[in-house]
C-alpha positions in Angstrom: 138.6 175.2 41.8 139.2 173.4 45.1 140.4 169.9 45.3 138.8 166.9 46.9 140.4 163.9 48.4 140.4 160.6 46.7 139.4 157.7 48.9 142.5 156.1 50.1 144.4 159.3 50.8 142.5 160.4 53.9 142.2 159.0 57.4 140.9 155.5 57.4 140.4 155.5 53.6 142.6 152.7 52.5 141.4 149.3 53.7 143.9 147.1 55.4 145.4 144.2 53.4 142.7 141.5 53.2 140.2 143.9 54.6 136.8 144.8 53.1 136.9 147.7 50.6 133.6 148.9 52.0 133.5 148.3 55.7 130.3 148.9 57.6 131.7 152.0 59.4 132.2 153.7 56.0 128.8 152.7 54.6 126.7 153.3 57.7 126.8 157.2 57.7 126.2 157.2 53.9 123.1 155.1 54.3 121.9 157.3 57.2 122.3 160.5 55.2 120.7 159.0 52.1 117.6 157.8 54.0 116.7 161.2 55.4 115.2 162.7 52.2 112.8 159.9 51.4 111.7 159.5 55.0 111.0 163.3 55.2 108.9 163.2 52.0 106.4 160.8 53.6 106.7 161.3 57.4 104.6 164.5 57.2 101.6 162.8 55.6 100.0 161.7 58.9 100.5 165.2 60.5 98.9 167.4 57.8 95.4 167.4 59.3 96.7 168.3 62.7 98.9 171.1 61.2 96.0 172.5 59.2 93.9 172.6 62.4 96.6 174.2 64.5 97.2 177.1 62.2 93.7 177.4 60.7 94.8 176.7 57.1 93.1 174.7 54.4 94.2 171.2 53.3 95.6 172.6 50.1 97.8 175.1 51.9 98.9 172.4 54.3 99.9 170.2 51.4 102.3 172.9 50.3 104.6 171.6 53.1 105.0 168.4 51.1 105.6 170.3 47.8 108.2 172.5 49.5 110.5 169.5 50.1 109.9 168.1 46.6 110.7 171.3 44.8 113.7 172.1 46.9 115.1 168.6 46.6 114.5 168.4 42.9 116.7 171.5 42.4 119.2 170.9 45.2 120.2 167.2 44.5 122.1 167.7 41.3 123.5 170.9 42.8 124.8 169.0 45.8 126.6 166.6 43.4 128.4 169.6 41.8 129.3 171.0 45.2 130.7 167.7 46.3 133.0 167.7 43.3 134.1 171.3 44.0 134.4 171.4 47.8 134.6 167.7 48.9 131.8 165.2 49.4 132.4 164.9 53.2 132.1 168.6 53.7 128.9 168.9 51.7 127.5 165.8 53.4 128.1 167.2 56.9 126.9 170.7 55.9 123.6 169.1 54.7 123.1 167.3 58.0 123.7 170.6 59.9 121.0 172.3 57.8 118.7 169.4 58.7 119.3 170.0 62.4 118.6 173.8 62.0 115.4 172.9 60.1 114.2 170.6 62.8 114.6 173.3 65.4 112.7 175.9 63.3 109.9 173.5 62.6 109.5 172.2 66.2 109.3 175.8 67.6 107.4 177.4 64.7 104.7 179.9 65.8 103.3 180.5 62.4 102.6 178.5 59.2 105.2 180.5 57.3 108.0 179.2 59.5 106.9 175.6 58.8 107.4 176.4 55.1 110.9 177.7 55.9 111.6 174.5 57.9 110.5 172.2 55.1 112.5 174.1 52.4 115.6 173.7 54.6 114.8 170.0 55.2 114.7 169.6 51.4 118.0 171.5 51.0 119.8 169.6 53.8 118.6 166.1 53.0 119.4 166.6 49.3 123.1 166.4 50.1 122.9 162.8 51.3 122.5 160.7 48.2 124.7 162.4 45.6 127.6 162.9 48.0 127.3 159.2 49.2 127.3 158.0 45.6 130.4 160.2 44.9 132.2 158.7 47.9 131.3 155.1 46.9 132.3 155.6 43.3 135.7 157.1 44.2 136.4 154.4 46.7 135.5 151.7 44.3 137.7 153.1 41.6 140.6 153.5 44.0 140.5 149.9 45.3 139.5 148.5 41.9 136.5 146.6 43.3 134.2 147.1 40.3 130.5 147.5 40.8 129.9 147.4 44.6 126.7 145.5 44.3 126.0 145.0 48.0 126.6 148.7 48.7 124.4 149.8 45.9 121.7 147.5 47.1 121.9 149.1 50.5 121.8 152.6 48.9 118.7 151.6 47.1 117.0 150.6 50.3 118.1 154.0 51.9 117.2 155.9 48.8 113.7 154.5 48.0 112.5 151.7 50.2 112.7 153.8 53.4 110.1 156.2 52.1 107.4 153.8 53.3 108.9 154.0 56.8 107.9 157.6 57.0 104.2 156.7 57.3 104.2 154.6 60.4 107.0 156.7 62.0 104.9 159.8 61.4 101.8 158.1 62.8 103.6 157.1 66.0 105.2 160.5 66.5 101.9 162.4 66.1 100.1 159.9 68.3 102.7 160.0 71.1 103.5 163.8 71.0 101.9 166.0 68.4 102.6 167.3 64.9 105.7 169.2 66.1 107.4 165.8 66.5 107.7 165.2 62.8 109.9 168.3 62.6 111.8 167.7 65.9 112.8 164.2 64.9 115.2 165.8 62.4 117.3 167.2 65.2 118.6 163.9 66.6 118.7 162.3 63.1 120.9 165.1 61.8 123.2 165.1 64.9 123.7 161.3 64.8 124.5 161.6 61.1 127.1 164.3 61.7 128.8 162.3 64.4 128.9 159.2 62.2 130.3 161.1 59.3 133.0 162.9 61.3 134.1 159.6 62.8 133.9 157.2 59.8 134.0 159.1 56.5 137.6 159.9 55.3 138.5 163.6 55.4 138.4 165.6 52.3 141.7 167.2 51.2 142.3 170.5 52.9 141.3 173.6 51.0 144.2 175.6 49.7 144.7 179.2 50.9 142.9 180.8 48.0 139.9 178.5 48.5 139.6 179.6 52.1 139.1 183.2 51.1 135.5 184.2 51.4 135.4 186.0 48.0 136.9 182.9 46.3 134.3 180.7 48.0 131.5 182.9 46.7 133.1 183.0 43.2 133.4 179.2 43.2 129.8 178.7 44.3 128.5 180.9 41.5 130.8 179.2 39.0 129.9 175.8 40.2 126.1 176.1 40.7 125.0 178.2 37.6 122.4 180.3 39.5 120.5 181.2 36.3 120.1 177.6 35.3 118.9 176.7 38.8 116.3 179.5 38.8 115.0 178.5 35.4 114.8 174.9 36.5 113.0 175.8 39.7 110.7 178.1 37.9 109.6 175.3 35.5 109.0 172.9 38.4 107.1 175.4 40.5 104.9 176.5 37.6 104.2 172.8 36.8 103.2 172.1 40.3 100.8 175.1 40.5 99.3 174.0 37.2 98.9 170.4 38.3 97.3 171.3 41.6 94.4 172.9 39.7 94.4 170.4 36.9 90.6 169.9 37.1 90.2 173.5 36.1 93.5 174.2 34.3 95.1 177.6 34.2 96.9 177.3 30.8 99.1 180.4 31.2 100.7 178.8 34.2 101.6 175.8 32.1 102.9 178.2 29.5 105.3 179.6 32.2 106.5 176.1 32.9 107.2 175.4 29.2 108.9 178.7 28.6 111.1 178.3 31.7 112.1 174.8 30.6 112.9 175.9 27.1 114.9 178.9 28.4 116.8 176.6 30.7 117.8 174.2 27.9 118.8 177.2 25.7 121.0 178.6 28.6 122.5 175.3 29.7 123.7 174.6 26.2 125.7 177.8 26.3 126.8 177.9 30.0 130.4 177.2 30.7 129.5 175.3 33.9 125.9 174.3 33.3 123.6 173.3 36.3 122.3 170.4 34.1 124.6 169.4 31.3 122.0 169.0 28.6 124.7 168.3 26.0 125.9 165.3 28.0 122.3 164.1 28.4 121.6 164.5 24.7 124.6 162.3 23.9 123.8 159.7 26.6 120.5 158.1 25.5 120.8 155.1 27.9 121.1 157.5 30.9 118.1 159.6 29.8 116.1 156.4 29.5 117.1 155.4 33.0 115.8 158.7 34.3 112.6 158.2 32.3 112.0 154.7 33.8 112.7 156.0 37.2 110.2 158.9 36.7 107.4 156.8 35.4 107.8 154.0 38.0 107.9 156.5 40.8 104.6 158.0 39.7 103.1 154.6 40.2 104.8 154.0 43.5 103.8 157.4 44.9 100.2 156.8 43.8 100.4 153.7 46.1 102.3 155.4 48.9 99.9 158.4 49.1 96.8 157.4 47.2 96.4 153.9 48.6 97.2 155.1 52.1 94.6 157.9 51.8 92.0 155.4 50.6 92.9 153.1 53.5 92.0 155.9 55.9 89.0 157.4 54.1 87.6 154.6 52.0 88.4 151.7 54.2 87.9 153.7 57.5 91.2 152.7 59.1 93.2 154.9 61.5 96.4 156.6 60.3 98.5 154.4 62.5 96.9 151.2 61.2 97.2 152.4 57.6 100.8 153.1 58.2 101.4 149.6 59.6 99.7 148.0 56.6 102.3 149.7 54.4 105.2 148.8 56.7 105.9 145.4 55.1 106.7 147.3 51.9 110.0 148.3 53.4 111.0 144.8 54.4 110.1 143.2 51.1 111.9 146.0 49.2 115.0 145.6 51.3 115.1 141.8 50.8 114.6 142.1 47.0 117.2 144.9 46.8 119.8 142.8 48.5 119.1 139.8 46.2 119.3 141.8 43.0 122.3 143.9 44.0 124.4 140.9 44.9 124.0 139.7 41.4 124.3 143.1 39.7 121.2 142.3 37.6 119.5 145.1 35.6 117.3 143.9 32.7 115.5 141.1 34.4 114.6 143.1 37.5 113.3 146.0 35.3 111.1 143.6 33.4 109.9 142.0 36.6 109.2 145.4 38.2 107.1 146.7 35.3 105.1 143.4 35.2 104.4 143.6 39.0 103.2 147.3 38.6 100.8 146.1 35.9 99.6 143.2 38.1 99.3 145.4 41.1 97.3 148.1 39.3 94.9 145.5 37.9 94.6 143.9 41.4 93.5 147.3 42.9 90.5 147.2 40.6 89.0 144.5 42.8 89.6 146.4 46.1 86.8 148.1 47.9 85.6 149.0 51.4 85.0 145.3 52.2 88.4 144.0 51.2 90.1 142.1 54.1 93.1 143.5 55.9 95.1 140.4 54.8 94.5 141.2 51.1 95.4 144.8 51.7 98.7 143.8 53.3 99.5 141.4 50.4 99.0 144.2 47.9 101.5 146.4 49.8 104.0 143.4 49.7 103.7 143.3 45.9 104.5 147.0 45.6 107.3 146.6 48.0 109.0 144.2 45.5 108.7 147.0 42.9 110.8 149.4 45.0 113.5 146.8 45.4 113.6 145.7 41.8 113.5 149.2 40.3 115.7 151.0 42.7 118.7 148.7 42.4 118.4 148.1 38.7 118.2 151.8 37.7 120.9 152.7 40.2 123.2 150.0 38.8 122.5 151.1 35.3 123.3 154.7 36.2 126.6 153.6 37.8 127.5 152.0 34.5 126.3 154.8 32.3 128.2 157.7 33.9 131.9 158.3 34.9 133.3 159.1 38.3 133.5 162.8 37.7 129.8 163.0 36.9 128.4 160.4 39.3 127.3 163.0 42.0 125.3 165.1 39.6 123.9 162.1 37.8 122.8 160.5 41.1 121.2 163.8 42.1 119.3 163.8 38.8 118.1 160.3 39.5 116.7 161.5 42.8 115.2 164.5 41.0 113.4 162.0 38.7 111.9 160.4 41.8 110.8 163.8 43.1 109.2 164.7 39.8 107.4 161.3 39.9 106.0 162.2 43.3 104.8 165.5 41.9 103.1 163.7 39.0 101.4 161.3 41.4 100.1 164.2 43.5 98.5 165.7 40.4 96.8 162.4 39.5 95.5 162.1 43.1 94.2 165.7 43.1 92.2 164.8 40.0 90.8 161.4 41.1 90.3 162.3 44.7 88.8 165.9 44.5 87.2 165.6 48.0 87.6 162.1 49.6 89.4 158.9 48.6 86.5 156.8 47.3 86.4 153.3 45.9 85.7 154.7 42.4 88.7 157.1 42.7 90.9 154.2 43.8 89.9 152.2 40.7 90.8 155.2 38.5 94.2 155.2 40.2 94.5 151.5 39.5 94.0 152.0 35.8 96.7 154.7 35.8 99.1 152.4 37.7 98.5 149.6 35.3 99.0 151.9 32.2 102.3 153.2 33.6 103.5 149.6 34.2 102.6 148.7 30.6 104.4 151.7 29.3 107.6 151.0 31.3 107.5 147.3 30.3 107.4 148.3 26.6 110.2 150.8 27.2 112.4 148.1 28.8 111.6 145.3 26.3 112.4 147.5 23.3 115.6 149.0 24.7 118.4 146.8 23.6 121.0 148.9 25.4 119.9 147.8 28.8 122.4 145.2 30.0 121.5 141.9 31.6 123.8 142.7 34.4 126.7 145.1 35.1 130.2 144.3 36.2 
């Protein structure tokens, strides 16, 4: 096993006496890398119609470009946390950004739809490195300098990790309008290159690999030992089968669901016996509070992605707005989410924000019941503001809870699984939208979405109120 550097032992790692433990130059590249995955999950939405037209594919096949990132990220994010522990978080962070650059080149120059799939898989793989490696670096630095919970930093990570997803919609609309659909792939080239430069300049170096670790065969052996390929394959198989089943949920193919269940059961059986499990199910079974944090994240993200995709789809088809205008209506979500995240993170609050978030989800869902094609633009913007508050409240609170519920050696994998919960929530939302919007996004379909959102909010609210292990705040 290779060794990684502890913050404080590499170049620029130890803050000067009286200096800040988390200077802006250390945090900036981490935020940059962590934001690329959520932005890429939404930036493609406004380009799907143009891509389908360019390659002569159906809307369902074009939507597989979105699923490609979700599936890859869901599997890769906990894996990147393990790789960060084995080979060094800075190395994994930079390698991920390099993959993003390659993916951007492939997508921007693709001459067939298959190459776009390859590009999106690589985007999912590369961007998956950002969040778990950043959380590993933050936790190690905090433990080294004895700063306790770095509330402001975690708040910023929440903004980068969740709130920025809403930015993808207006960014994608502008890129497609100014250039064409290739721009939503090409944008990853400068984004990745800037991230690499910032990381090399401002993130402390990892400890040099020893001679044995530099040997190719030893690297391959370490990768196999660290990643647990069989566990990853079973996990990916369960997710892919679930997506295939959910995409045809109106006419369910039950044997596909059976594959998902069998794959998941086989994964649990294997992971309980693996010496280096991909997902430590024994640890999860013994850590109920952490599992409930993932559950809250998963459920709330279903609601939020129903808004992010379903509401936006209705704005275009039901309300008759252009893609760029629909994206601008959602843009205030990001600002409100960032403000709320900063307020909550500074106080390290957990229980109160989770209660408030669930209550706002219920209220937002019920409010959508009164929305139709004649609703004013002002009212539509106000609704997006309300859901923006949810992203800020939930993101920081669950992230802070996770920080408290896991130790430094597991923070990378645990953070990756938190992002996986988000990806699974997006997949669940896509299934709901496929059911309620079989052809177009109508007022009636939006009202069905509203009931689902309200029901999820009520379930999460009950989950929080009856969970006495959720702290009021973390220290």
